[in-house]
N, C-alpha and C positions, 0 to 999 in steps of 0.2 A: 475403476471402478469408485470408487473412493470420493471425490473431486465430485462424480457425478451424482453420489448418495448425497452427499453435504449439500448440493445445490437443492436436490429436490426437498430435504428436511427444510432449508431455509424458505422454500417457494411455500413447502404447506405449512410453515409455521408463521408467514407473513400474510396469506389466505386466512389463512384460521383465525390470527388476530384481527386483520382487520373484519371479517365477517363478524366476530364477537362483538367488536368495536359498534356495526353501523347494526345490531340488533338494540344495542343500549340507548341507541340516541335516536331521536326525532329527527327523520331524516327531513320533513316540512322545514323545519330549522335550519339544518346543516344546507338545506341547497338555496335557502333565505341570504345565510349568511354568505355564501359562493356568491351567488348572485349579485350581492350587494357587497360587496368588496370595492375599495376604491385603486382603480389602476394608479392615478400617479403614488399614493402610498406604496403599491406593489412595485413601480417599476425605482423607489427610493430604495427599499428592502433588494430588491433585485442587483443594484448597483452597490449597496454595502455589503453583499453576499459575495458579488465577484471583487471588489477591494479586499475583502477578508482571505479571498483564495491566491490574489498576486502577494499579497503581505506573507501567506505561509510559503509560497514559491521562491520568495526571496529567503526566508528565514532556511529553508532546506537547503540553499545553495550556499549558506555559512556551513553546514556538514557538510558537502560534496568537498567544499575549500579545503575544511581543517583534514581527507583525507589527501587532499593534492589533486581533486577533479576539479579545476578552474572551468567551469560552463558558464558561456556568455549568460545574461540575465534574461534575455528573447528565448532562447534555446531552453533553457531550463523551465519559462514559464508556459511555453512550446508543449514541452514532456509533460507539465504537471498538471495541464488539461487533459492532455491524451490518456493520462493516468486515471484521472476523473470518471473518464468516460467509459475505458475498461470496470473500474469499481461497482459502477451504477450500473451499465447496460451488459457488460459482460463478466457477471459476478461469477459463474462455472469455472472460469480460466484461472491465470494465474493471478489476476488483479492487477490494480493499476502498479503498486507498490511491488508487485514481483516482475511487471513489465519492465519499469523503470531500472530495476537491478539488473537483470534480464540483457537491455537493451545497451546500457552504459558498459556494464563488462566486456559486452561484443564489440561496444565500439573504441572502449579505451583503456581496456584489460587494468580497470580499476581492482579486482578483485571481490568475489560476492560478498566475504566476510565484513570487509570494511562497507562496501556499499548496503550490506542490510543494516550495519550497526547504524550509519548515518539516518536511513530510511526509518529506523524504529526510533531511534533518540530522536526525531522531527515529530512522532505521534507522541510520544509523552511528552516532550514539551509543550504541544497542544493540550494532551488530557491534563498536566500540571496545573494549567492555568485555567482550564474548563472547571476540574475541580476546586479551584479557590475560587471563583467568582460562584459559582453554585453555591458552597458553603457560609459565603458572605452573604448572598440573598437570600439563602434560606434562613440564616439568623436575626434578619432582619423582615424577614414577613411574616404570617399568619402563622405558619405552619410550626416555627418554633415556641410559640405559644401552647399549643396544641398535644406536645409528647414531654413527658419528663427527662429532664435533662439534654433535650436537645440543643437548646443554645450554647450551653458549654462546650458540646461535641461537635457542633457546626464550628465554632468557633480554634477548637483543638487541631479539626482538620484543615481548616486552613491556614492556621501558625505552621501546620507539620508538613505543608504541601513540597515548599522549598526547598528546606531542609534533606526531605526523604530523597527528592529528586537529586540535591547536590550528592549526597552521599553515594547514590546508584550511580550516579554519572563517576565520581572519582574512584569507585573502589570497581564498578563495572565496563565502563569506557571512559578509562583516564585519559585518551588523546584527545578527547572533544571537552575536557574540564575547561581549555583555556578559552572556550566560547558560550562557555554557560550562562553568564549575566546576560549576552546578547541575545542568546536565543531563547531565554525565559521571557526577557522584554519583549522580543517580537512576537512570542506567545501569547502574552496578553494582549497587545494591539490584535493580534489577530482575533481573539474571543470576544474582544469588546465591539471589534467591526460586525459579528456574528450577532452579539445584541444588539447593535443598532437596527439592523437588519430584522431582525424579531420585533423589535420593536415597530419599526414601521409597517411591518404584516398587523400587530393588535391596532395601529391607527386605521389601516386602510378596513378593520373590521368594526372599529367604533367602538375596543373596547376601553372605556374610560374608566374603569376602578378593577381595583386587583391587578395591575399591569405587575406588580412588583412580584406576584404570587405565580402570573400566566410566564415571565421571564426566569422565574426559580425553576417550572416545570418543563420550561425549555432547557435550558442547563442540565436539568437532573436527565432528560431523555435523551439528550445527546451525549453523555456519558454512558446509559444504558443502551444507546444506538451501536454505541464501540463493540460492545459485544458482537460476536460473528452469526447471529441468531436470525438474521431477515435480512432481506436485500433493502441495502440503502437507509435501514434502519426504520422502514415503512413496518407497521404495526407496534412496534415497539413504544416509538413518540404516541401514537394515537392512545394505546394503553396507560400511559402515564398520564398524559390529560384527563383521561377518562377518570382512571381513581382519583389525582389530585384534586381536580376541580369539584369531584365529588365531597372528598372528606371534608372541602372546608362550603359544601352546602350550594355550590355553584354550577348554573347549567354548563355541561359537558359539550354540547354541541360549537361554539365557537372555539374552545380547546381544539377539537377535531378539526374541524373547519382549520385554524392555523396552522394543523399538521400537513394539512393535505398541500396548504399554500405553500409552505416551506420545504416539501418536498418535490414542486411543481417547480421554483426555482433552482432549485438544486438541479433538478433532473434538464431544464432549460440550459443551465451554465454548463453541466457537464456534457450536453450534446454539442455544444463549440469544438469539444475534443477529436469528435468525428473526421470536421473538415480540417483538421491540424496533423491527422496520421499522415498524408505524403508531405510532411516539411521534418518528419522525422527522420532524419538521416545527420552522417556524422558532420560536426558543426566545427567546420574550420577554424573556428575563433577560439576554441577551447581547447584545452593540454591538460596533460596530468604530468604532477610532479612525483618523480619516484622518491622523494623525501618532502612530505609536509611540514 
């Protein structure tokens, strides 16, 4: 009952947040923004988004190799997309990360704890890069001048992200310390590709001014979407843009439209995992080492 209750609460929070946001924006402007989005720029956003996921899968495979599990890149990428499908379309189950841990332990007997650590650190490396970029963009945006001490605080957060991540890896996940620098660089690359995807969506909507503020809100909403409150971050992103744009006196409709389009790109990309489900069989080119 507990997973079902969590799923129900997520659905209620998601629906409630969307309902609230739609009450605060002009639906005609929202519809006009959606209808006027440039398809070519949206294709660019889709391309950059999937490049970010490919890069993220390559980073995850570095963690798997650190525990002695040597998956082929093709198999790992297939598993990654199937995990995306589970995360978005089957949120009430074990989720994409849980599915990967279960399947890899079943096929390769790699151990649940090492696999959980690898998957968790993969998420944390992405979050570290996300927080760094968010802090830097926030410091350069109009938001930094609106709040006292916001600029030095943002710079302090940016400066502390990787030292804190290194200390956490050193004392909690020591076996992964040797790949810390490499995986963090991959994390920066992944989030940069996500920013490129977000920028393409802004271009598709014709948002010429305040792009820095939009991208700042995109990163902040991505950090907020990590919290297990909604399904796929839906509702959290829209609320972030609603209040974030209103704070600097901008019309929120383009921001909410941006959120809908980003979710549509995420859903379309994740749907590919459905067609790859039948390919998740033990990979004959993969192997497990007893002493990584």
